[in-house]
VOPAGU-2260 file (C-alpha; in pm, 1 decimal, decimal comma):
REM VOPAGU-2260
SITE   aa  ch    i         X         Y         Z
SITE  MET   A    0    1846,4   -1868,2   -7043,8
SITE  PHE   A    1    1668,6   -1535,5   -7001,9
SITE  VAL   A    2    1406,3   -1686,3   -6767,4
SITE  LYS   A    3    1673,5   -1863,3   -6564,9
SITE  SER   A    4    1869,3   -1540,4   -6517,1
SITE  ILE   A    5    1554,3   -1354,9   -6411,2
SITE  ALA   A    6    1473,1   -1627,2   -6155,4
SITE  THR   A    7    1827,9   -1618,7   -6017,4
SITE  LEU   A    8    1814,4   -1242,2   -5980,9
SITE  LEU   A    9    1476,9   -1253,9   -5804,0
SITE  VAL   A   10    1599,6   -1516,3   -5557,3
SITE  PHE   A   11    1901,6   -1300,3   -5477,8
SITE  PHE   A   12    1684,3    -990,1   -5436,1
SITE  LEU   A   13    1437,2   -1166,3   -5206,0
SITE  ALA   A   14    1720,6   -1299,5   -4991,6
SITE  PHE   A   15    1858,2    -948,2   -4964,7
SITE  LEU   A   16    1518,2    -814,6   -4846,2
SITE  LEU   A   17    1491,9   -1097,2   -4591,8
SITE  VAL   A   18    1827,5   -1002,9   -4438,5
SITE  LEU   A   19    1722,4    -637,2   -4415,0
SITE  SER   A   20    1389,1    -735,8   -4259,0
SITE  ILE   A   21    1561,4    -946,1   -3992,7
SITE  ALA   A   22    1803,0    -663,8   -3915,0
SITE  SER   A   23    1527,2    -404,1   -3891,4
SITE  SER   A   24    1322,5    -625,0   -3658,1
SITE  GLN   A   25    1602,5    -599,7   -3400,8
SITE  VAL   A   26    1566,7    -220,1   -3378,9
SITE  PRO   A   27    1354,5    -130,3   -3067,7
SITE  VAL   A   28    1018,2      31,2   -3139,6
SITE  VAL   A   29     952,4     369,6   -2975,4
SITE  GLY   A   30     594,7     466,9   -2885,5
SITE  THR   A   31     483,2     817,8   -2792,2
SITE  TRP   A   32     223,2     899,4   -2525,8
SITE  ARG   A   33     129,7    1256,3   -2443,2
SITE  GLY   A   34    -164,9    1442,0   -2297,2
SITE  TYR   A   35    -295,8    1577,8   -1966,5
SITE  VAL   A   36    -261,3    1445,0   -1611,9
SITE  TYR   A   37    -546,4    1478,5   -1360,8
SITE  MET   A   38    -510,2    1432,7    -983,3
SITE  SER   A   39    -840,4    1389,7    -796,2
SITE  GLY   A   40   -1026,8    1566,6   -1077,2
SITE  SER   A   41    -791,1    1865,1   -1116,7
SITE  LEU   A   42    -503,8    1923,6   -1356,6
SITE  ALA   A   43    -184,4    1796,9   -1197,6
SITE  PRO   A   44      57,5    2062,5   -1066,6
SITE  ASP   A   45     416,3    2100,8   -1185,0
SITE  GLY   A   46     645,8    1836,1   -1040,7
SITE  THR   A   47     394,3    1550,9   -1070,8
SITE  TYR   A   48     576,3    1229,9   -1167,3
SITE  VAL   A   49     457,2    1016,7   -1462,3
SITE  THR   A   50     618,2     676,8   -1526,4
SITE  ALA   A   51     573,0     410,8   -1796,1
SITE  HIS   A   52     624,2      41,4   -1720,3
SITE  ILE   A   53     679,2    -241,3   -1971,8
SITE  ASP   A   54     480,5    -563,3   -1917,1
SITE  ASN   A   55     374,5    -446,8   -1564,7
SITE  SER   A   56     734,0    -423,6   -1446,2
SITE  SER   A   57     790,8    -241,1   -1117,6
SITE  THR   A   58    1086,3     -61,0   -1278,4
SITE  ALA   A   59     999,7     242,9   -1488,7
SITE  ALA   A   60    1099,7     224,9   -1856,2
SITE  ALA   A   61    1048,9     600,6   -1895,6
SITE  THR   A   62     990,2     887,2   -1650,3
SITE  THR   A   63     885,6    1250,7   -1685,9
SITE  ILE   A   64     738,8    1523,2   -1465,4
SITE  VAL   A   65     461,9    1768,5   -1537,8
SITE  GLY   A   66     603,2    2114,6   -1608,7
SITE  GLY   A   67     961,5    1988,9   -1637,4
SITE  SER   A   68    1243,5    2186,0   -1795,8
SITE  GLU   A   69    1222,3    1975,6   -2113,5
SITE  TYR   A   70     886,7    2134,0   -2207,2
SITE  ALA   A   71     840,0    2455,2   -2402,1
SITE  PRO   A   72     758,7    2762,5   -2188,1
SITE  ASP   A   73     405,4    2773,7   -2334,7
SITE  ALA   A   74     327,9    2406,4   -2266,1
SITE  PRO   A   75     -26,0    2372,4   -2122,2
SITE  THR   A   76     -80,1    2325,3   -1748,2
SITE  GLY   A   77     -87,0    1958,6   -1649,8
SITE  TYR   A   78      71,8    1840,6   -1976,4
SITE  TYR   A   79     312,9    1545,0   -2005,0
SITE  SER   A   80     497,6    1365,8   -2286,4
SITE  LEU   A   81     669,5    1025,4   -2279,0
SITE  ASP   A   82     869,7     841,2   -2544,3
SITE  VAL   A   83     876,2     473,9   -2446,1
SITE  GLN   A   84    1119,3     218,0   -2588,8
SITE  CYS   A   85     900,6     -89,3   -2640,8
SITE  THR   A   86    1121,9    -373,6   -2524,6
SITE  GLY   A   87     811,0    -579,2   -2440,7
SITE  ASN   A   88     451,0    -625,3   -2549,1
SITE  THR   A   89     252,3    -384,7   -2328,5
SITE  VAL   A   90     295,6     -59,9   -2137,9
SITE  ASN   A   91     106,9      69,3   -1834,3
SITE  PHE   A   92     131,9     404,3   -1653,4
SITE  LYS   A   93     157,8     540,5   -1300,3
SITE  VAL   A   94     114,6     894,8   -1167,8
SITE  CYS   A   95     317,9     958,8    -852,2
SITE  GLY   A   96     332,1     581,2    -811,7
SITE  ILE   A   97     -48,2     537,9    -838,3
SITE  ASP   A   98    -166,8     293,8   -1106,5
SITE  VAL   A   99    -367,9     464,7   -1381,6
SITE  SER   A  100    -703,8     294,1   -1434,5
SITE  ILE   A  101    -657,3     270,3   -1813,3
SITE  PRO   A  102    -573,8     -92,4   -1906,9
SITE  SER   A  103    -226,5    -180,6   -2032,6
SITE  GLN   A  104    -166,6     -57,7   -2386,6
SITE  ASN   A  105       0,6    -236,6   -2675,4
SITE  CYS   A  106     353,3    -100,5   -2696,8
SITE  THR   A  107     375,5      -1,8   -3063,0
SITE  SER   A  108     546,1     276,5   -3252,0
SITE  GLY   A  109     400,5     619,6   -3316,7
SITE  PRO   A  110     162,2     841,7   -3119,9
SITE  HIS   A  111    -113,5     689,3   -2906,3
SITE  TYR   A  112    -451,8     842,7   -2827,7
SITE  ASN   A  113    -744,5     766,3   -2599,4
SITE  GLY   A  114   -1065,5     927,5   -2716,8
SITE  THR   A  115   -1116,0    1154,7   -3014,8
SITE  GLU   A  116    -861,5    1417,1   -2911,3
SITE  PRO   A  117    -493,0    1370,1   -3002,7
SITE  ASN   A  118    -404,2    1311,0   -2638,2
SITE  PHE   A  119    -356,3    1015,2   -2405,0
SITE  ASN   A  120    -489,4    1157,2   -2078,3
SITE  LEU   A  121    -408,5    1002,5   -1738,8
SITE  SER   A  122    -623,1    1031,1   -1427,2
SITE  VAL   A  123    -575,4     909,0   -1068,5
SITE  THR   A  124    -720,7     978,6    -723,7
SITE  LYS   A  125    -486,6    1086,0    -444,3
SITE  LEU   A  126    -425,3     844,6    -158,6
SITE  ALA   A  127    -578,7     894,9     186,6
SITE  ASP   A  128    -374,2     916,4     506,0
SITE  GLY   A  129    -240,9     575,4     609,1
SITE  ALA   A  130    -209,5     440,8     254,7
SITE  SER   A  131     120,6     302,0     129,9
SITE  CYS   A  132     307,4     549,0     -92,3
SITE  SER   A  133     636,4     623,7    -260,7
SITE  TYR   A  134     575,1     987,4    -363,8
SITE  SER   A  135     446,9    1277,2    -151,2
SITE  CYS   A  136     256,4    1405,1    -455,5
SITE  ALA   A  137      39,9    1090,1    -432,7
SITE  CYS   A  138     -93,3    1175,9     -85,2
SITE  SER   A  139    -396,9    1393,8     -18,3
SITE  GLY   A  140    -225,6    1513,2     300,4
SITE  GLY   A  141      89,2    1610,4     111,6
SITE  TYR   A  142     349,7    1390,4     282,0
SITE  CYS   A  143     481,7    1036,5     221,9
SITE  CYS   A  144     675,7     943,3     534,4
SITE  SER   A  145     872,1     656,9     681,1
SITE  GLY   A  146     965,4     779,6    1026,8
SITE  ALA   A  147    1162,4    1100,2     978,6
SITE  THR   A  148    1221,0    1037,1     606,3
SITE  GLU   A  149     998,2    1186,5     337,2
SITE  TYR   A  150     985,4    1021,5      -6,1
SITE  THR   A  151     921,3    1263,4    -290,9
SITE  ASP   A  152    1071,2    1081,6    -591,8
SITE  GLY   A  153     986,3     711,8    -555,2
SITE  SER   A  154    1314,7     625,5    -385,8
SITE  GLY   A  155    1142,8     439,4    -100,2
SITE  THR   A  156     812,4     331,2      51,9
SITE  GLY   A  157     628,9     510,7     330,5
SITE  THR   A  158     280,8     600,1     453,8
SITE  CYS   A  159      65,0     898,2     356,4
SITE  GLN   A  160       6,9    1154,1     630,9
SITE  SER   A  161    -107,7    1515,5     655,8
SITE  SER   A  162     176,8    1647,8     871,4
SITE  VAL   A  163     547,8    1681,9     813,4
SITE  CYS   A  164     769,4    1380,1     868,7
SITE  THR   A  165     971,9    1557,5    1137,4
SITE  ALA   A  166     862,9    1796,8    1410,5
SITE  ALA   A  167    1154,4    1822,0    1650,6
SITE  THR   A  168    1202,6    2057,2    1945,0
SITE  THR   A  169    1517,9    2265,2    1902,3
SITE  THR   A  170    1715,0    2530,1    2088,7
SITE  THR   A  171    1907,3    2803,6    1904,7
SITE  THR   A  172    2132,7    3093,8    1997,5
SITE  GLN   A  173    2060,0    3435,7    1851,9
SITE  PRO   A  174    2305,2    3728,2    1814,8
SITE  GLY   A  175    2283,8    3923,3    2137,9
SITE  GLY   A  176    2119,7    3654,9    2348,4
SITE  VAL   A  177    1981,8    3304,7    2398,5
SITE  ALA   A  178    1660,9    3186,2    2234,5
SITE  THR   A  179    1445,9    2882,0    2295,8
SITE  THR   A  180    1228,6    2707,3    2039,6
SITE  THR   A  181     922,4    2492,5    2101,4
SITE  THR   A  182     739,1    2310,2    1822,8
SITE  THR   A  183     405,4    2137,2    1876,3
SITE  ALA   A  184     213,3    1940,8    1614,6
SITE  VAL   A  185    -155,9    1860,4    1651,3
SITE  THR   A  186    -387,5    1628,4    1464,6
SITE  THR   A  187    -504,7    1762,4    1127,8
SITE  THR   A  188    -771,8    1633,6     895,1
SITE  THR   A  189    -734,9    1537,1     531,8
SITE  VAL   A  190    -877,3    1807,8     306,3
SITE  THR   A  191    -919,2    1863,0     -64,0
SITE  THR   A  192    -639,8    2005,9    -276,5
SITE  THR   A  193    -803,5    2349,2    -268,6
SITE  THR   A  194    -757,6    2384,7     110,1
SITE  THR   A  195    -437,7    2451,7     302,3
SITE  THR   A  196    -325,9    2159,0     516,8
SITE  LEU   A  197    -101,1    2307,1     785,3
SITE  PRO   A  198     -44,3    2173,3    1136,6
SITE  VAL   A  199     -44,3    2413,3    1430,5
SITE  ILE   A  200     318,7    2513,8    1484,7
SITE  GLU   A  201     445,9    2735,3    1765,2
SITE  GLU   A  202     801,2    2868,5    1800,5
SITE  THR   A  203     956,3    3118,5    2042,5
SITE  GLN   A  204    1277,0    3322,1    2004,1
SITE  ILE   A  205    1445,7    3539,1    2267,5
SITE  VAL   A  206    1701,5    3819,1    2229,6
SITE  GLU   A  207    1861,5    3970,5    2541,0
SITE  THR   A  208    1915,2    4328,5    2421,2
SITE  ILE   A  209    1807,0    4551,9    2131,4
SITE  ALA   A  210    1966,4    4894,4    2150,4
SITE  ALA   A  211    1764,6    5200,6    2053,9
SITE  GLY   A  212    1776,1    5271,4    1679,4
SITE  THR   A  213    1914,1    4927,4    1590,8
SITE  THR   A  214    1766,8    4621,2    1420,6
SITE  GLU   A  215    1773,4    4269,1    1561,8
SITE  ASP   A  216    1687,5    3946,0    1378,2
SITE  PHE   A  217    1457,4    3681,6    1523,8
SITE  ASN   A  218    1530,8    3370,0    1316,3
SITE  PHE   A  219    1271,8    3091,4    1319,5
SITE  VAL   A  220    1415,1    2749,1    1239,0
SITE  GLU   A  221    1111,5    2518,0    1229,3
SITE  PRO   A  222    1089,0    2420,1     857,5
SITE  THR   A  223     708,0    2397,4     851,2
SITE  LEU   A  224     657,3    2744,3     997,1
SITE  SER   A  225     562,1    2999,5     730,9
SITE  VAL   A  226     764,7    3274,5     902,0
SITE  SER   A  227    1142,4    3242,0     866,5
SITE  LYS   A  228    1257,3    3574,6    1012,8
SITE  ILE   A  229    1125,6    3884,1    1192,0
SITE  LEU   A  230    1350,6    4193,2    1187,1
SITE  VAL   A  231    1264,0    4443,1    1462,8
SITE  THR   A  232    1394,6    4801,3    1462,0
SITE  THR   A  233    1339,0    4975,8    1797,1
SITE  LYS   A  234    1294,7    5333,4    1910,0
SITE  ASN   A  235    1401,0    5250,9    2266,6
SITE  THR   A  236    1644,9    5006,5    2420,3
SITE  VAL   A  237    1468,3    4688,0    2528,9
SITE  THR   A  238    1598,2    4376,7    2702,5
SITE  ASN   A  239    1505,9    4010,5    2725,2
SITE  VAL   A  240    1266,0    4042,8    2428,3
SITE  GLN   A  241    1059,5    3733,7    2351,5
SITE  ILE   A  242     862,2    3683,8    2028,3
SITE  THR   A  243     637,8    3381,8    1969,6
SITE  VAL   A  244     478,5    3286,7    1638,1
SITE  LYS   A  245     186,2    3044,3    1637,8
SITE  GLN   A  246      68,9    2923,5    1296,4
SITE  THR   A  247    -274,6    2778,2    1224,9
SITE  SER   A  248    -491,9    2714,8     920,4
SITE  THR   A  249    -809,1    2830,0    1099,0
SITE  ARG   A  250    -917,1    3177,1    1212,1
SITE  PRO   A  251    -803,3    3250,1    1570,0
SITE  ALA   A  252   -1080,2    3279,1    1828,3
SITE  THR   A  253    -970,7    3633,8    1914,0
SITE  VAL   A  254   -1038,7    3750,5    1557,7
SITE  ALA   A  255   -1398,0    3848,5    1474,8
SITE  VAL   A  256   -1383,3    3812,4    1094,0
SITE  SER   A  257   -1191,0    3588,1     857,5
SITE  ALA   A  258    -922,4    3736,6     639,5
SITE  PRO   A  259   -1032,3    3818,7     282,7
SITE  ASP   A  260    -936,9    3626,4     -31,9
SITE  LYS   A  261    -775,9    3282,4     -10,6
SITE  VAL   A  262    -601,3    3224,8     324,0
SITE  TYR   A  263    -277,1    3025,4     328,6
SITE  SER   A  264    -226,7    3048,9     707,1
SITE  TYR   A  265    -295,7    3263,0    1012,5
SITE  LEU   A  266      -2,6    3381,4    1228,1
SITE  ILE   A  267     -55,3    3481,2    1591,1
SITE  VAL   A  268     251,6    3684,0    1693,1
SITE  THR   A  269     286,6    3763,9    2064,1
SITE  LYS   A  270     564,0    3961,9    2233,2
SITE  VAL   A  271     709,6    3996,9    2583,0
SITE  ASN   A  272     919,1    4286,2    2721,7
SITE  ILE   A  273     852,5    4506,2    2418,0
SITE  THR   A  274     551,3    4723,0    2329,0
SITE  ASP   A  275     428,5    4869,0    2002,5
SITE  ALA   A  276     552,0    5208,4    2129,2
SITE  ASP   A  277     906,7    5067,0    2142,2
SITE  ILE   A  278     892,6    4952,2    1778,7
SITE  GLU   A  279    1003,9    5171,1    1490,2
SITE  SER   A  280     931,4    4913,5    1218,4
SITE  VAL   A  281     906,4    4540,8    1158,7
SITE  LYS   A  282     994,8    4331,6     853,9
SITE  ILE   A  283     846,5    3983,1     835,4
SITE  ARG   A  284     988,6    3726,6     594,1
SITE  PHE   A  285     760,0    3434,3     510,7
SITE  LYS   A  286     721,3    3156,0     255,0
SITE  VAL   A  287     434,8    2992,2      64,4
SITE  LYS   A  288     440,5    2644,2     -84,8
SITE  LYS   A  289     439,7    2632,2    -464,4
SITE  SER   A  290     209,3    2330,0    -450,0
SITE  TRP   A  291     -56,9    2544,6    -275,6
SITE  ILE   A  292     -14,0    2819,0    -535,7
SITE  ASN   A  293     -53,1    2572,5    -823,4
SITE  GLU   A  294    -341,4    2370,5    -678,0
SITE  ASN   A  295    -544,1    2682,9    -604,1
SITE  ASN   A  296    -454,4    2863,7    -930,3
SITE  ILE   A  297    -309,6    3154,4    -729,3
SITE  ASP   A  298    -187,6    3477,5    -883,8
SITE  ARG   A  299     155,6    3511,1    -717,6
SITE  ALA   A  300     144,7    3888,5    -757,7
SITE  THR   A  301    -148,4    3902,6    -511,5
SITE  VAL   A  302      20,8    3713,9    -224,4
SITE  ALA   A  303      26,7    3949,9      73,6
SITE  LEU   A  304      59,4    3962,9     450,6
SITE  ARG   A  305    -240,5    4121,2     625,9
SITE  ARG   A  306    -247,6    4250,4     985,4
SITE  TYR   A  307    -559,6    4240,2    1202,2
SITE  ALA   A  308    -609,5    4565,2    1392,5
SITE  ASP   A  309    -917,7    4761,0    1508,1
SITE  GLY   A  310   -1152,0    4488,4    1384,7
SITE  ALA   A  311   -1026,9    4490,1    1024,7
SITE  TRP   A  312    -758,3    4331,1     806,4
SITE  ALA   A  313    -502,8    4579,2     670,6
SITE  LYS   A  314    -298,1    4472,5     370,3
SITE  LEU   A  315      74,4    4530,3     432,4
SITE  PRO   A  316     334,5    4622,6     168,1
SITE  THR   A  317     456,4    4282,5      46,7
SITE  VAL   A  318     717,2    4190,9    -213,6
SITE  GLU   A  319     836,4    3859,8    -355,8
SITE  VAL   A  320    1209,7    3820,3    -292,4
SITE  SER   A  321    1301,9    3472,0    -423,4
SITE  SER   A  322    1185,9    3115,8    -487,1
SITE  ASP   A  323    1315,9    2760,0    -503,2
SITE  ALA   A  324    1176,0    2421,8    -605,7
SITE  THR   A  325     935,4    2409,5    -308,5
SITE  TYR   A  326     861,3    2762,0    -182,9
SITE  VAL   A  327     814,8    3123,9    -290,8
SITE  TYR   A  328     962,5    3371,4     -40,4
SITE  PHE   A  329     816,6    3713,5      47,9
SITE  GLU   A  330     886,8    4009,8     277,7
SITE  ALA   A  331     629,1    4242,1     432,3
SITE  THR   A  332     663,3    4562,1     636,7
SITE  SER   A  333     454,8    4633,9     948,4
SITE  SER   A  334     445,3    4895,3    1222,4
SITE  ALA   A  335     354,6    4650,3    1498,6
SITE  LEU   A  336     317,3    4284,6    1592,5
SITE  SER   A  337     -21,8    4117,6    1641,1
SITE  VAL   A  338    -229,8    3869,1    1436,7
SITE  PHE   A  339    -144,6    3825,4    1068,1
SITE  ALA   A  340    -275,6    3625,8     772,6
SITE  ILE   A  341    -104,5    3522,3     450,2
SITE  THR   A  342    -359,5    3568,5     170,9
SITE  ALA   A  343    -379,0    3565,1    -207,8
SITE  LYS   A  344    -627,1    3582,7    -494,2
SITE  PRO   A  345    -684,9    3313,1    -759,6
SITE  LEU   A  346    -620,7    3396,3   -1121,8
SITE  PRO   A  347    -933,8    3509,6   -1309,5
SITE  PRO   A  348   -1122,1    3229,0   -1484,7
SITE  THR   A  349   -1038,3    3175,5   -1847,5
SITE  THR   A  350   -1279,6    3106,2   -2128,5
SITE  THR   A  351   -1360,3    2742,3   -2186,0
SITE  THR   A  352   -1151,3    2642,5   -2481,1
SITE  THR   A  353    -989,4    2315,4   -2563,4
SITE  THR   A  354    -622,2    2340,4   -2649,2
SITE  THR   A  355    -480,1    2037,8   -2819,0
SITE  LEU   A  356    -134,0    1991,3   -2949,8
SITE  PRO   A  357     -95,8    1853,6   -3302,0
SITE  PRO   A  358      20,5    1493,7   -3324,1
SITE  PRO   A  359     390,9    1446,5   -3391,0
SITE  PRO   A  360     492,4    1419,0   -3757,9
SITE  PRO   A  361     521,0    1066,1   -3898,7
SITE  ALA   A  362     857,6     903,4   -3846,5
SITE  PRO   A  363    1090,3     941,1   -4148,4
SITE  MET   A  364    1161,0     636,4   -4363,3
SITE  PRO   A  365    1458,0     441,5   -4220,8
SITE  ASN   A  366    1783,2     460,8   -4419,7
SITE  TRP   A  367    1775,2      91,5   -4505,4
SITE  MET   A  368    1438,0     136,3   -4678,7
SITE  TRP   A  369    1591,1     393,7   -4912,3
SITE  TYR   A  370    1859,4     141,3   -4997,8
SITE  VAL   A  371    1596,7    -121,2   -5077,5
SITE  VAL   A  372    1408,5     123,6   -5299,7
SITE  GLY   A  373    1732,0     213,1   -5481,5
SITE  VAL   A  374    1818,8    -151,6   -5544,0
SITE  ALA   A  375    1469,0    -218,2   -5676,9
SITE  ILE   A  376    1490,0      77,9   -5917,1
SITE  VAL   A  377    1829,5     -33,3   -6046,3
SITE  PHE   A  378    1697,4    -387,9   -6099,3
SITE  LEU   A  379    1395,6    -263,3   -6295,5
SITE  ILE   A  380    1610,0     -35,6   -6515,0
SITE  LEU   A  381    1850,2    -319,3   -6600,3
SITE  LEU   A  382    1559,5    -553,4   -6671,2
SITE  ILE   A  383    1400,3    -303,8   -6912,3
SITE  VAL   A  384    1730,1    -226,2   -7088,2
SITE  TYR   A  385    1830,4    -586,0   -7144,4
SITE  THR   A  386    1479,6    -685,9   -7252,0
SITE  LYS   A  387    1466,4    -411,4   -7518,3
SITE  ARG   A  388    1805,5    -512,6   -7655,6
SITE  GLY   A  389    1700,1    -876,1   -7675,0
SITE  LYS   A  390    1971,0    -975,4   -7433,6
SITE  THR   A  391    1955,9   -1191,4   -7132,1
SITE  VAL   A  392    2004,2   -1044,2   -6789,0
SITE  PRO   A  393    2358,5   -1106,1   -6663,2
SITE  PRO   A  394    2404,7   -1310,2   -6349,6
SITE  PRO   A  395    2373,8   -1125,2   -6014,4
SITE  SER   A  396    2750,7   -1117,9   -5968,6
SITE  LEU   A  397    2778,1    -869,5   -6257,1
SITE  ILE   A  398    2507,0    -639,2   -6120,3
SITE  PHE   A  399    2622,7    -610,3   -5758,4
């Protein structure tokens, strides 16, 4: 009788474990991949998209961006982290829509590494002009275009190019007069991520009258022009004033020496119907792409506008005024208008140290496992008690 009761109890217990096992197998497994992203051999800048795909699906199962708001403020440069719900057998990765060369990985729970370090690093090479793309961050030229539309987040398919997707000619009206705008784009070459890729842009603004002792704004509307506004305060009354800004990434032929430090762009500012003697002061508002700052490891505090005069580059008082997701905005003060350069210095090199983040702690034991352990302990206690008393184990209906 005792043996029969024990057998009955064991059958019941095994059936109970089988039910729990079936239930737990329906819970999706979550795998963790984290590490560093490299684009063409350099750490990826903030805003770089990383996606995980189950069983080579074109639809992303998980998406993150480098330097996103979900990371701690002290997260390393180029770092990403993805928790992937494994609804299939394998997972593969893309950076800005580019397939990572690492083969598909088994989609299993827990952290995943490649190499000896506790990281799963991803590396891709940027696409050349003319290649099919779905993210601008995938293109060496910086733009993923389909006609006038730029794709920055994978929402469509375009072609990589090194100039902006739109370059329209516009006409605007300024306070105090009529202004005309002309924009001209020329062919540019694909360069490495450490070199500015800017088309030649030229825009002209006209104001009919600037009274003596007053300030007039010259607003520049072309989005790819680094200069957004020039504020001119005059000593004398001037009329039909015309200011033209021509932007180029190469040193103008009229300038004998290149600007010092790292050059973002050169600005050739010409004027009509106003002389330097008529000008009391000039404020120039300009912008610098964050992608250029990140790719060249620029110290934002060193960004400055320099003016070429008397064969030398004079650094003008420059302050940072604001920023958004794409640009950092600055304002500089000058006494005249001529040739300018936007320059900056890279951050000093750091010592070569490897910073690795510790692997995530092991996942806690699921609640159902604690229940199984509790049932097993109760069973063993009852078995010992009834055996010592020389009694048979009661049927399962009396235990549960």
